C-alpha positions, -999 to +999 in steps of 0.1 A: +050-631+718+058-661+697+080-657+666+062-683+647+039-673+619+022-688+588+049-684+562+038-681+526+043-713+507+071-715+482+057-703+449+082-723+429+072-755+446+036-755+434+012-732+414-003-704+433-040-711+441-069-689+450-100-701+466-131-684+453-165-683+470-185-685+438-219-683+456-214-650+475-226-615+465-258-603+448-253-623+416-233-654+426-220-677+397-235-654+370-207-629+379-180-650+396-176-676+369-171-652+340-147-633+362-127-664+371-125-674+334-111-640+324-087-641+354-074-676+343-069-663+308-047-635+321-028-656+345-017-688+329+002-701+359-025-697+386-050-723+397-085-716+411-106-736+436-142-728+428-163-733+459-200-737+458-229-759+449-217-783+422-249-779+401-244-741+401-208-744+390-215-771+363-205-746+336-169-746+349-165-784+349-135-792+328-120-758+328-082-760+329-065-752+362-098-752+380-110-775+407-146-775+420-149-778+458-184-787+469-203-766+495-240-772+502-250-739+518-248-702+510-245-672+533-269-646+520-263-609+521-287-604+549-278-634+571-270-625+607-234-633+617-246-660+641-262-679+612-230-678+592-209-689+622-230-715+639-256-728+615-242-727+580-210-747+586-209-760+550-214-726+534-193-717+503-178-688+523-167-710+551-154-738+529-135-713+508-118-698+538-110-732+551-088-738+521-063-713+536-057-736+567-030-761+569-041-797+575-040-812+609-014-836+597+009-807+588+000-807+551+001-773+534-030-752+528-049-758+496-049-721+486-028-690+493-057-665+492-095-664+493-119-641+475-156-636+484-183-611+475-204-623+504-218-605+535-189-584+549-198-589+586-201-627+581-169-629+561-149-611+588-164-631+616-160-665+599-124-656+587-114-645+622-129-676+638-113-700+614-079-684+608-073-664+640-052-632+641-015-629+636+007-625+667+007-589+678-026-580+660-056-574+682-081-567+655-082-574+618-089-543+596-105-538+562-083-519+537-091-508+502-079-481+477-095-449+466-084-429+435-065-397+440-058-367+417-022-377+412-034-406+390-027-432+417-045-447+447-047-440+484-051-470+507-075-464+535-081-485+566-101-494+586-133-493+566-158-508+590-145-538+608-138-519+641-161-491+651-143-483+683-105-483+683-078-476+708-045-458+699-026-491+696-051-504+671-046-474+649-008-481+651-014-517+641-035-505+611-007-483+600+018-511+601-005-535+583-014-509+557+023-502+551+029-539+546+000-541+521+012-511+500+047-523+501+037-558+489+011-549+463+024-515+450+061-520+455+067-490+477+093-499+503+084-470+527+049-458+519+038-426+537+011-428+564-014-402+574-037-402+605-072-390+596-081-361+618-101-329+619-070-308+613-033-312+606-022-298+640-011-322+666-033-306+693-065-314+673-086-345+677-099-365+706-076-382+731-075-415+711-063-397+680-038-376+699-023-407+716-023-426+683-004-397+668+022-400+696+026-438+689+029-432+652+056-405+657+074-428+680+073-456+654+086-432+628+115-421+652+125-458+654+123-461+616+093-485+617+069-462+598+071-433+573+046-412+593+036-380+575+013-366+603-023-358+606-043-355+574-079-344+566-106-360+545-097-342+513-061-355+516-074-389+506-082-376+472-052-353+470-029-382+474-011-365+502+000-399+517+000-434+504-020-446+534-047-430+555-055-446+589-088-442+608-113-462+629-139-482+611-168-459+618-151-429+602-136-450+574-169-465+564-186-431+564-158-417+542-160-446+518-198-444+514-197-406+511-171-409+483-191-435+464-223-414+467-205-382+456-190-400+425-224-414+416-241-380+420-215-362+399-218-388+371-256-384+372-253-346+370-230-348+340-253-372+322-284-351+329-267-319+316-254-334+285-288-350+276-309-319+283-313-306+247-302-316+212-275-290+214-260-305+246-263-339+231-241-328+202-216-313+226-216-346+245-208-364+213-178-341+206-167-345+243-171-383+243-133-391+245-130-368+275-161-382+291-149-418+286-115-410+303-133-393+332-156-423+336-126-446+336-108-426+363-138-426+387-149-461+379-152-477+413-150-512+398-113-507+391-107-504+428-127-535+439-111-559+464-107-550+500-081-568+521-090-583+555-056-576+571-043-591+603-055-627+598-034-659+595-045-661+559-052-637+529-089-629+526-102-604+501-137-589+500-153-580+467-182-556+467-215-575+469-229-558+438-197-563+417-200-572+380-176-596+364-150-569+356-150-557+392-148-592+407-118-599+384-101-569+400-106-584+434-090-616+421-061-596+408-055-579+442-056-612+460-032-627+435-007-598+439-009-600+477-002-638+477+027-637+452+043-609+471+040-627+504+018-602+522+014-624+553+051-625+559+054-588+554+027-580+579+041-604+605+077-590+601+066-554+603+044-558+634+070-578+653+097-552+645+073-523+656+063-539+688+099-547+697+108-511+691+078-497+709+072-517+741+048-491+754+025-498+724+026-535+732+017-529+769-012-506+760-027-531+735-057-552+744-058-590+745-048-605+712-078-616+693-104-595+712-138-592+696-140-566+668-172-546+663-180-558+629-204-542+605-223-560+577-222-529+555-185-521+551-166-521+519 
């Protein structure tokens, strides 16, 4: 395995830049442009590359620290992956991701991270095709945070990029997740849990059992802070900082959590508006209800990282409003300024050197991931 990797540019040499696919998602520039303006106001040293059709981005012409990058096509939310890869070669998504690549003449990349609210399957496929995976990473994974009852967040991956995973892939996800939490949240040794149907080592299918062995071996070599098996409710208890699972299970867990939060909010609203008496009680309870709404507001957790690529790509929810899209920009910014790429590379190299058995079991680097268009 080569020791070369795409080191993060020196942040002191030039302003940090984010490339933004302004056309992606359900709402396009109507959401992305207000979010970008708010982000720029909060980060006076950052520059943005706004990618899309110039006429659609005309409102941003002349904004300070902004540069419009023209793209003539748009990947829609229901475009097949083949269309995004082979036909729409001048899409805003593709052009935005291309900003993360160094020039053929050796010139540095134009941006240090990319954010898009576009079709998830297309985004993963295009990003993997253009950027390739880091050495030692077989498959990229989608990672995001979910709120827990401790008042913090639990990072969960994979959320849909890889439906079928081997034990070595789950080990790689744990390493990448640890690098992400370490970089963005400042935890040097975040705890890792393996999602299972029980805490006991004897439970689970053969893939999970073998993954548990690899994770325990990595912990024995001080490469991971492995807690052990965890169950679905541990995500929300905050038992561990990171929960690792395959993309099928992760996506089901994510959508179940979103649906449950929506249902509970709907039930509360229904009961408080049932009669004039309950409406009065609701008025008195408004401060409590507002705090509850804030804690379960999924917009605060928007911005899933596509980990394992030779570039930082973040996925915003397609239906995100301006506030939610701004959170995705914030997460991309935090990852870039804390050199997430370097951290992932260094951790995966150290882990594979310590665990030669995991390296031997792994598939060919860059094998095709089973990507879903409905993740995150």
